C-alpha positions as CSV (number, residue, x, y, z in Angstrom):
1,M,-35.2,9.9,-35.7
2,K,-34.0,12.7,-33.5
3,I,-31.6,11.6,-30.7
4,L,-30.6,13.4,-27.6
5,V,-27.1,12.8,-26.3
6,R,-26.5,14.1,-22.7
7,N,-23.7,14.1,-20.2
8,L,-21.0,14.6,-22.8
9,S,-17.5,15.6,-21.7
10,R,-16.9,19.3,-22.3
11,D,-13.9,18.2,-24.4
12,T,-16.0,16.1,-26.8
13,T,-16.2,17.7,-30.2
14,Q,-19.0,17.8,-32.7
15,D,-16.8,15.9,-35.2
16,E,-16.0,13.2,-32.7
17,L,-19.7,12.8,-32.0
18,L,-20.6,12.7,-35.7
19,E,-18.0,10.0,-36.4
20,L,-19.3,7.9,-33.4
21,F,-22.9,7.9,-34.8
22,K,-21.8,7.4,-38.4
23,G,-20.5,4.0,-37.2
24,F,-24.2,3.0,-36.9
25,G,-25.4,4.5,-40.2
26,A,-26.4,7.7,-42.0
27,V,-26.4,10.9,-40.0
28,Q,-28.5,13.8,-41.3
29,Y,-27.0,16.2,-38.8
30,C,-25.1,16.4,-35.5
31,T,-25.3,19.5,-33.4
32,L,-23.3,20.0,-30.2
33,I,-25.0,22.7,-28.1
34,M,-22.6,25.5,-27.2
35,D,-22.8,28.2,-24.6
36,K,-23.1,31.5,-26.4
37,E,-21.1,33.5,-23.8
38,T,-18.2,31.1,-23.2
39,G,-18.1,29.2,-26.4
40,Q,-17.8,26.0,-24.4
41,S,-19.9,22.8,-24.9
42,K,-23.0,22.6,-22.7
43,G,-22.5,18.9,-22.5
44,F,-25.4,17.8,-24.8
45,A,-26.1,17.3,-28.5
46,F,-28.8,16.4,-31.0
47,V,-28.3,13.9,-33.7
48,E,-30.7,13.1,-36.6
49,M,-30.5,9.7,-38.2
50,P,-33.0,9.2,-41.0
51,K,-33.2,5.4,-40.7
52,V,-35.1,4.3,-37.5
53,G,-33.4,0.9,-37.3
54,E,-30.0,2.5,-37.4
55,A,-31.0,5.1,-34.8
56,K,-32.4,2.5,-32.4
57,L,-29.2,0.5,-32.7
58,A,-27.1,3.6,-32.0
59,I,-29.2,4.4,-29.0
60,K,-29.0,0.9,-27.6
61,R,-25.2,0.6,-28.1
62,L,-24.2,4.1,-27.1
63,N,-26.5,4.7,-24.0
64,A,-24.2,4.4,-20.9
65,A,-21.1,4.2,-23.0
66,E,-18.0,6.0,-21.8
67,I,-16.9,8.7,-24.2
68,G,-14.2,11.1,-23.4
69,G,-14.2,10.1,-19.7
70,S,-18.0,10.6,-19.3
71,K,-20.7,8.0,-19.2
72,I,-23.1,9.4,-21.9
73,R,-26.9,9.1,-21.9
74,V,-28.5,8.6,-25.3
75,K,-32.3,8.5,-26.0
76,K,-34.9,9.4,-28.6
77,A,-35.5,13.2,-28.4
78,E,-39.1,14.0,-27.5
79,D,-40.5,16.7,-29.8
80,G,-41.0,20.0,-28.0
81,K,-39.6,18.8,-24.7
82,D,-36.1,17.8,-25.6
83,T,-35.5,19.7,-28.8
84,A,-34.9,23.3,-27.5
85,G,-31.7,24.5,-29.1
86,E,-31.9,22.0,-31.9
87,P,-31.8,23.2,-35.5
88,G,-35.3,24.2,-36.7
89,A,-36.8,24.0,-33.1
90,A,-39.1,26.7,-32.0
91,Q,-37.3,29.0,-29.5
């Protein structure tokens, strides 16, 4: 299941995010979206978890959690609408 993570602190790293989601199960990939010009985080990421049950638990537990000083928003990514910038997404 593809998951969209929004409202991330600009200081949160891809590795930190990966470890956070690994606490709920297998993670196929974790991609923190970066600004090409500044190299800084854009404050959102995509996570792919192959097992739906684990993904749903991660969404439930992490939505509105405070990570790195920011209250993050976590939801299922909607194909086409939420996946721009995701690996393999049409640009």
